[in-house]
N, C-alpha and C positions, 0 to 999 in steps of 0.2 A: 780523437787524438790528431787526426789529419787536419781537422778544422783549426786546432790550436797552432799547428805548424804553418798552415796557410796564413793565419793572422800574424804570426811572428815574422815569417818571411816577407809578408806584405809591408809590415812596419819597417823592417830592415831595408827594404827596397825604397820606401819613401824617404827614410832618413838618409840613406846613401845618396839618393838622387838630389835631395835638398843640399847636402854638404858639397857635392860636386858642382852643383849649379852656383852656389855661393862662391866657390873657389874660382870658377870660370868667369864670374862677374856678369854685369848687366848686358854686356855685348851679346851674350847668348840669347837674350830676350829681345834686344833691340835690333841693331844692324848686323845681320848675318852675312858673312862671306861664305864662300863655297865650303871650306873646311869646317867652319862653325855649323853649317847646315847639316852636313853628313855626320858630324860628331854628335849633334843634338839628337838626330833621329836614332843613331846607333845606341847612344847611352839610354835613351828612352825605351828602345826595344829590349836592351839587356835588363833594364830595371823591371820591365813587365815579366821577363823570363824569371828573374830573381824572385818575384812575388809568388810564383807558382812552383818553384824548384824546392821540393821537400827533402830530397835525398842529399844533394851536395850544393847547398846555396852559396858556398864559398867560391865556386867556380865563376858564376856570373858576377859576383861581387868583385873578384879580382879583375875580371874583364872591364868592369865599370871604372875601377881605379886606374887601370892602364890607359884607357881612353882619356880619362880626366888628366892624367899626368902628361900624356902626349899633347893634348890641347894646350896645357899650360906651357910646356916646353916650346911648342911651335909659336905661341904668342911672344915668349921671351926672345926667340930667334928672330922673328920679324921686327921686334923693337930694336934689337942690337944690330941687325943687318938689314937696313932698309931695302937693299937690292933684292933680297929674297922675297919681298912682298909681291913683286911682279910675277914671280913664278908660282907662289903659293896662292895668292888672292886674285891674281889677274890685274889687268889695267883698265882704266876707263876708256871707252870707245866713243869717238865723235860720230854721231849718226846724221847730224844735220848742221850745216854752217853756212851763213850768208845766203839762205835760200836754196842751198843745194843739199839734196838727200844722197847719202852715200850707200848705194846698193850693196857694195862689198862688205861694208861694216855692219849693215843690217843683217846680212847673211851670217857674218862672223858671230854676231850676238844672238843668233837663232831667233830673230824677230822678223815677222812679215809686216807689210804696211798697215794692215788692220790693227795689229797689236801695238805698233808704234803710235798710231793715231789715238788708240784707246788710252795709252799712257799719257799722251799729250792732253787729252780731255780730262784725265784724272788730275792733272796739274792746273786745270782751268783754261787751257788753250784749245779753242775749237777752230781757230784759224791759224794755219801753219805760217802764214805771212807775218804773224806777230813774233815769230821765234827767230832769234839770231843764231843761237847755238843750242843744240840738244846733245847731252852726253849721257851715255848708258854706263852707269857706275858698276864696279865689280860686284856690288851686293844686289844687283838686279833692279835698282831704282833708276828712274830717269830724272836727270837734272836739266833744267831749262833756263837759259839766259835770254830774256826777251830783248827786243830792240829798245833803245833808250826812250824812244817816243811812246812806247807801250808800257813802260814801267810805271807803277803807282808813284804819285808825287810824294816826296819825303819832306820833312821839315827843312832839311838843308836846301832842297830845291826852291822852297818858298822863302828862304832866308829867315827862318824862324829858329828860335833857341828855347825849346821847351825844357822844363826842369827834368832832371834825371828821374827815371821811373824807379819805384821801389816796391818791394814785396810787402803786402799787407800781413799783419800778424793776427792770428786767431785769438780772440779774447773770450769768446763763447762758442762752445761746440755742443750741439744737441742738448741745450739747456744747462750745460755745466760751465761754470766760470773757470777759465784757465789762469789760475793765480800766478804760476811761474812766468807766463808770457806778460801778464800785467806788470809784474815786478821788473822784468827786463826793460820795459818801456818807461819805467819810472812812474807807473800809475798804481792805483789801488781800487778796492771794491767800492769805496765811497764815491770816487770819481765815476765809476761805471754805473752805480745806482742813479746818480744825477743824470747821466747821459740817457739811460733807459727811460727815466720818467720824462725827460725833455722830449723824447720821441714817442711818448704815449704808451709805454710798457710798464707793467708793475714790477716784474722781476725777470731774471735771466731764464727762467723756465719757459717763458713764452717765446724764446728766441732759438731758432734752429742753428744759425751761424751768425757770429758777430766778428767783424774785421775792423782793425784799427790801423791807420796809416801813420807815417812819420810825423804828420802834423796833428796827431791825436784826433783825427776825424773818424767817427765811428759809423760803420755801415752795418745795418741790421737786417737779417732775413728771418721773418717770423715763421713759427711752426704752422704749416698749413696741412689740412687734411686732404687726402686724395691726390 
């Protein structure tokens, strides 16, 4: 009987955690600020407790719901009152600017020089002389603005005017033809069969992924073993 209760409370925990995560949105998974971080840890801890609470599972469930509601309310508050973000989320801190390292700001951000240089290397900067400004964001990430001379050249720098990029559409996935995507592009399976044969394939089952761009150019990736 206890095994059945554990299974049921575990399922309840998973379902509750999934619903709360969907309500909180992708920010909980992507860029975490301080409150998101502690909320995520706490809700996860309560969910684990809920999975093993056999006598009164409603107690941790209510706690999860309260934390979820608090997180949503706080998100609404920071959207309505931008000034509150500084208090709740904190503010970005300039760690380096025009060749000067700010010891006080590094200390304020709880970073030593080794950690700062590691964050710079993670961004691809092994030479600090290439960095104009380094900002430690409130979510714990380092943003770097390099000197103009060290920036990668852009089409605008070279006075080029490339065509706007577009997202390719999947027309074959794991050997299956995506009929709805073909239809959206104004194409059909007859066109696709001709393209497959033109590239040396007998049918779509030989293709792992097929992508089509806005100019109807088909890129095929064959099924490969290993």
